[in-house]
Every structure is written in C-alpha cells, then in structure tokens.
C-alpha positions as a Markdown table, in Angstrom:
| # | Residue | x | y | z |
|---|---|---|---|---|
| 1 | Unk | 0.9 | -19.1 | 26.6 |
| 2 | Unk | 0.5 | -15.9 | 28.6 |
| 3 | Unk | 2.2 | -15.2 | 32.0 |
| 4 | Unk | -0.8 | -16.2 | 34.1 |
| 5 | Unk | -1.2 | -19.5 | 32.3 |
| 6 | Unk | 2.4 | -20.3 | 32.9 |
| 7 | Unk | 2.1 | -19.7 | 36.6 |
| 8 | Unk | -1.2 | -21.5 | 36.8 |
| 9 | Unk | 0.2 | -24.6 | 35.2 |
| 10 | Unk | 3.2 | -24.7 | 37.5 |
| 11 | Unk | 1.8 | -23.6 | 41.0 |
| 12 | Unk | -0.8 | -25.6 | 43.0 |
| 13 | Unk | -4.3 | -24.0 | 43.0 |
| 14 | Unk | -3.9 | -23.4 | 46.8 |
| 15 | Unk | -1.0 | -21.1 | 46.1 |
| 16 | Unk | -2.4 | -19.2 | 43.2 |
| 17 | Unk | -4.0 | -15.7 | 43.2 |
| 18 | Unk | -6.7 | -15.2 | 40.6 |
| 19 | Unk | -5.6 | -13.5 | 37.4 |
| 20 | Unk | -8.0 | -10.7 | 38.3 |
| 21 | Unk | -6.3 | -10.3 | 41.7 |
| 22 | Unk | -2.8 | -10.1 | 40.1 |
| 23 | Unk | -3.9 | -7.7 | 37.4 |
| 24 | Unk | -5.5 | -5.5 | 40.1 |
| 25 | Unk | -2.3 | -5.5 | 42.1 |
| 26 | Unk | -0.3 | -4.6 | 39.0 |
| 27 | Unk | -2.7 | -1.7 | 38.3 |
| 28 | Unk | -3.5 | -0.4 | 41.7 |
| 29 | Unk | -0.2 | -1.1 | 43.4 |
| 30 | Unk | 1.9 | 0.0 | 40.4 |
| 31 | Unk | 5.6 | 0.3 | 41.4 |
| 32 | Unk | 5.0 | -2.0 | 44.4 |
| 33 | Unk | 3.6 | -5.1 | 42.7 |
| 34 | Unk | 5.8 | -6.0 | 39.7 |
| 35 | Unk | 6.0 | -8.4 | 36.9 |
| 36 | Unk | 9.1 | -9.4 | 35.0 |
| 37 | Unk | 8.6 | -11.9 | 32.2 |
| 38 | Unk | 10.2 | -13.4 | 29.1 |
| 39 | Unk | 9.4 | -16.4 | 27.0 |
| 40 | Unk | 11.2 | -18.6 | 29.6 |
| 41 | Unk | 10.3 | -17.0 | 33.0 |
| 42 | Unk | 7.7 | -15.1 | 35.0 |
| 43 | Unk | 8.7 | -13.3 | 38.2 |
| 44 | Unk | 6.0 | -11.6 | 40.3 |
| 45 | Unk | 7.3 | -9.6 | 43.2 |
| 46 | Unk | 6.5 | -6.9 | 45.7 |
| 47 | Unk | 9.1 | -4.2 | 46.3 |
| 48 | Unk | 8.7 | -2.1 | 49.4 |
| 49 | Unk | 11.1 | 0.5 | 50.7 |
| 50 | Unk | 12.8 | -1.9 | 53.1 |
| 51 | Unk | 12.2 | -5.4 | 51.6 |
| 52 | Unk | 11.3 | -7.5 | 48.5 |
| 53 | Unk | 8.7 | -10.3 | 48.6 |
| 54 | Unk | 8.8 | -12.8 | 45.7 |
| 55 | Unk | 5.2 | -13.8 | 45.0 |
| 56 | Unk | 5.9 | -16.2 | 42.1 |
| 57 | Unk | 9.1 | -17.3 | 40.3 |
| 58 | Unk | 8.7 | -19.6 | 37.4 |
| 59 | Unk | 11.3 | -20.8 | 34.9 |
| 60 | Unk | 10.1 | -23.0 | 32.1 |
| 61 | Unk | 11.2 | -26.6 | 32.1 |
| 62 | Unk | 13.1 | -26.2 | 28.8 |
| 63 | Unk | 15.1 | -23.3 | 30.3 |
| 64 | Unk | 16.0 | -24.8 | 33.7 |
| 65 | Unk | 19.6 | -25.2 | 34.5 |
| 66 | Unk | 20.6 | -22.1 | 32.4 |
| 67 | Unk | 21.0 | -19.8 | 35.3 |
| 68 | Unk | 17.8 | -17.8 | 34.7 |
| 69 | Unk | 16.5 | -18.1 | 38.3 |
| 70 | Unk | 20.0 | -17.2 | 39.7 |
| 71 | Unk | 20.1 | -14.1 | 37.4 |
| 72 | Unk | 16.7 | -13.0 | 38.5 |
| 73 | Unk | 17.6 | -13.4 | 42.2 |
| 74 | Unk | 20.9 | -11.6 | 41.6 |
| 75 | Unk | 19.0 | -8.6 | 40.1 |
| 76 | Unk | 16.8 | -8.4 | 43.2 |
| 77 | Unk | 19.8 | -8.9 | 45.6 |
| 78 | Unk | 21.5 | -5.9 | 44.0 |
| 79 | Unk | 18.8 | -3.7 | 45.4 |
| 80 | Unk | 20.3 | -4.4 | 48.9 |
| 81 | Unk | 17.1 | -5.3 | 50.6 |
| 82 | Unk | 16.0 | -8.4 | 52.4 |
| 83 | Unk | 14.2 | -10.8 | 50.1 |
| 84 | Unk | 11.4 | -13.0 | 51.4 |
| 85 | Unk | 9.4 | -15.8 | 49.8 |
| 86 | Unk | 7.1 | -18.7 | 50.6 |
| 87 | Unk | 8.0 | -22.2 | 49.5 |
| 88 | Unk | 6.4 | -25.6 | 49.9 |
| 89 | Unk | 7.9 | -27.9 | 52.6 |
| 90 | Unk | 9.9 | -30.7 | 51.2 |
| 91 | Unk | 7.8 | -33.6 | 50.0 |
| 92 | Unk | 10.0 | -36.6 | 49.4 |
| 93 | Unk | 7.5 | -37.9 | 46.9 |
| 94 | Unk | 7.8 | -34.7 | 44.8 |
| 95 | Unk | 11.4 | -34.1 | 43.7 |
| 96 | Unk | 10.5 | -30.5 | 42.6 |
| 97 | Unk | 10.1 | -29.5 | 46.2 |
| 98 | Unk | 13.6 | -30.7 | 47.0 |
| 99 | Unk | 15.1 | -29.1 | 44.0 |
| 100 | Unk | 13.4 | -25.8 | 44.8 |
| 101 | Unk | 14.6 | -25.8 | 48.4 |
| 102 | Unk | 18.2 | -26.7 | 47.3 |
| 103 | Unk | 18.1 | -23.9 | 44.7 |
| 104 | Unk | 17.2 | -21.3 | 47.3 |
| 105 | Unk | 19.7 | -22.7 | 49.9 |
| 106 | Unk | 22.4 | -22.5 | 47.2 |
| 107 | Unk | 21.4 | -18.8 | 46.6 |
| 108 | Unk | 21.9 | -18.0 | 50.3 |
| 109 | Unk | 18.3 | -18.1 | 51.5 |
| 110 | Unk | 17.7 | -19.2 | 55.1 |
| 111 | Unk | 14.7 | -20.9 | 56.5 |
| 112 | Unk | 12.8 | -18.7 | 59.0 |
| 113 | Unk | 12.6 | -21.3 | 61.8 |
| 114 | Unk | 10.4 | -19.1 | 64.0 |
| 115 | Unk | 7.7 | -18.2 | 61.5 |
| 116 | Unk | 4.7 | -20.4 | 60.8 |
| 117 | Unk | 2.5 | -19.9 | 57.8 |
| 118 | Unk | -0.8 | -21.8 | 57.3 |
| 119 | Unk | -3.5 | -20.4 | 55.1 |
| 120 | Unk | -6.8 | -21.9 | 54.1 |
| 121 | Unk | -7.4 | -21.7 | 50.3 |
| 122 | Unk | -10.5 | -19.9 | 49.3 |
| 123 | Unk | -10.6 | -22.0 | 46.2 |
| 124 | Unk | -10.4 | -25.5 | 47.8 |
| 125 | Unk | -10.8 | -24.9 | 51.5 |
| 126 | Unk | -7.6 | -26.9 | 52.0 |
| 127 | Unk | -5.1 | -25.5 | 54.6 |
| 128 | Unk | -1.8 | -24.9 | 52.9 |
| 129 | Unk | 1.3 | -24.8 | 55.0 |
| 130 | Unk | 4.3 | -23.0 | 53.6 |
| 131 | Unk | 7.9 | -22.3 | 54.8 |
| 132 | Unk | 9.2 | -18.8 | 54.8 |
| 133 | Unk | 12.7 | -18.4 | 53.3 |
| 134 | Unk | 14.7 | -15.2 | 53.3 |
| 135 | Unk | 17.9 | -13.7 | 52.1 |
| 136 | Unk | 19.4 | -10.6 | 53.7 |
| 137 | Unk | 22.4 | -8.4 | 52.9 |
| 138 | Unk | 22.6 | -7.6 | 56.7 |
| 139 | Unk | 21.8 | -9.5 | 59.8 |
| 140 | Unk | 18.0 | -9.2 | 59.5 |
| 141 | Unk | 16.2 | -10.7 | 62.5 |
| 142 | Unk | 13.5 | -13.3 | 62.0 |
| 143 | Unk | 11.2 | -11.0 | 64.0 |
| 144 | Unk | 11.8 | -8.3 | 61.3 |
| 145 | Unk | 11.1 | -10.9 | 58.6 |
| 146 | Unk | 7.9 | -11.8 | 60.3 |
| 147 | Unk | 6.7 | -8.2 | 60.4 |
| 148 | Unk | 7.5 | -7.8 | 56.7 |
| 149 | Unk | 5.6 | -11.1 | 56.0 |
| 150 | Unk | 2.6 | -9.7 | 58.0 |
| 151 | Unk | 2.7 | -6.6 | 55.8 |
| 152 | Unk | 2.7 | -8.6 | 52.7 |
| 153 | Unk | -0.2 | -10.8 | 53.8 |
| 154 | Unk | -2.3 | -7.8 | 54.8 |
| 155 | Unk | -1.6 | -5.6 | 51.8 |
| 156 | Unk | -0.9 | -8.1 | 48.9 |
| 157 | Unk | -2.3 | -11.6 | 49.6 |
| 158 | Unk | -5.6 | -10.4 | 51.0 |
| 159 | Unk | -5.9 | -7.2 | 48.9 |
| 160 | Unk | -9.6 | -6.7 | 48.1 |
| 161 | Unk | -10.2 | -10.4 | 48.8 |
| 162 | Unk | -13.9 | -10.1 | 49.6 |
| 163 | Unk | -14.5 | -8.1 | 46.4 |
| 164 | Unk | -12.4 | -10.6 | 44.3 |
| 165 | Unk | -13.3 | -13.9 | 45.8 |
| 166 | Unk | -16.7 | -13.3 | 47.6 |
| 167 | Unk | -15.2 | -14.0 | 51.0 |
| 168 | Unk | -12.2 | -12.9 | 53.0 |
| 169 | Unk | -9.0 | -14.8 | 53.9 |
| 170 | Unk | -8.3 | -15.7 | 57.5 |
| 171 | Unk | -7.0 | -13.0 | 59.9 |
| 172 | Unk | -3.3 | -12.4 | 59.9 |
| 173 | Unk | -2.8 | -13.7 | 63.4 |
| 174 | Unk | -4.4 | -17.1 | 62.5 |
| 175 | Unk | -2.3 | -17.5 | 59.3 |
| 176 | Unk | 1.1 | -16.2 | 60.5 |
| 177 | Unk | 2.7 | -17.2 | 63.8 |
| 178 | Unk | 6.0 | -16.2 | 65.4 |
| 179 | Unk | 7.7 | -18.4 | 68.0 |
| 180 | Unk | 10.3 | -16.4 | 69.9 |
| 181 | Unk | 12.0 | -19.4 | 71.3 |
| 182 | Unk | 12.8 | -20.6 | 67.7 |
| 183 | Unk | 14.1 | -17.2 | 66.5 |
| 184 | Unk | 17.7 | -17.4 | 65.5 |
| 185 | Unk | 18.6 | -13.7 | 65.6 |
C-alpha cells in the first residue's frame, strides 16, 4: 500500500487533501512541504523558517505503541521551532480521538484555546471542526500560532484549490477565528 492509500484509509475524507494536491505541494513547494515515510508510518509536514505544521501523521496499527510517533515528533522538536497541528475534537464514541489527544498532550502539546477552525469540505460539503494543538520551545503566544495557522491555510491547504478541485475553499477569515479573550499568552 502506498503512502497516500495509508493516509486515505486512516483519515476522514473531510480532512484529506487529494493525492494530486499533495504531490503538487511536494513538487512545487519542495523543501517546504515534506514527506517522511517507512513501512510503518507516513508524516507529511510543512517546514517554514519559523514553524512546522504537521499535515498528517500516521502510524500503522501494527506498529502503534512502539514509540514511532514520539520519535517522529522528537526529530521535529530538535529543529527548535513551534510545531502546529489540527486534531479532531474528542468524540467519546470514538476512542481513537481520545488516544490521539492524550498522545499529543503527553508529548507537550497545548490546545490553542483562542483559535477556532471550521472548514467546509469540498468533497462532502460537511463543515469539519478541528482543534489546533501546538508545541513550542519558547513561550509562543496563541496569536503567533494563529498567524502561522493562517499562513498554512492560505499557502498549503488552499494551494491551487480551484485548479485542483474545481472550486475554492472558504476565505481564511471564515475558517479561522481568534478570540483574544481566550488567549492564554
């Protein structure tokens, strides 16, 4: 099974970019959009000068509990930049969402309380709400994380969307919100 099939089987359709989209990012944003894969994992991430965004992190079921996810995160942490990712809110009927959130909390990720993220899927039309988690080697403000998330949405998530999907994703200000009263830093 190739890297895209692994991701596509694991992530909900509302969260998936098309294979063409990811291949275009790997080609046209070489050195910014990256893929790290083995038989047991696929890591797709964005590396900018001042932050890293994890687009997808998949560890195969047979390899879970072996520390692969931790090792991958540790490699990214060594770069000394804030790391941001989107994760599904906890659904108590889906134990994977709880395990995922616990894993990131154990790895030192914080929930960005002040950032809202709601995006309509071009595939299904369903609005998908995600939580923004981040890890920072310094005292990064949530406002800074928000700006980095905006950059990711505008330059990665919506990259050539009309060309690739026949329509464009919603405007950044409709998808991402920042509530200053909820900001912790």
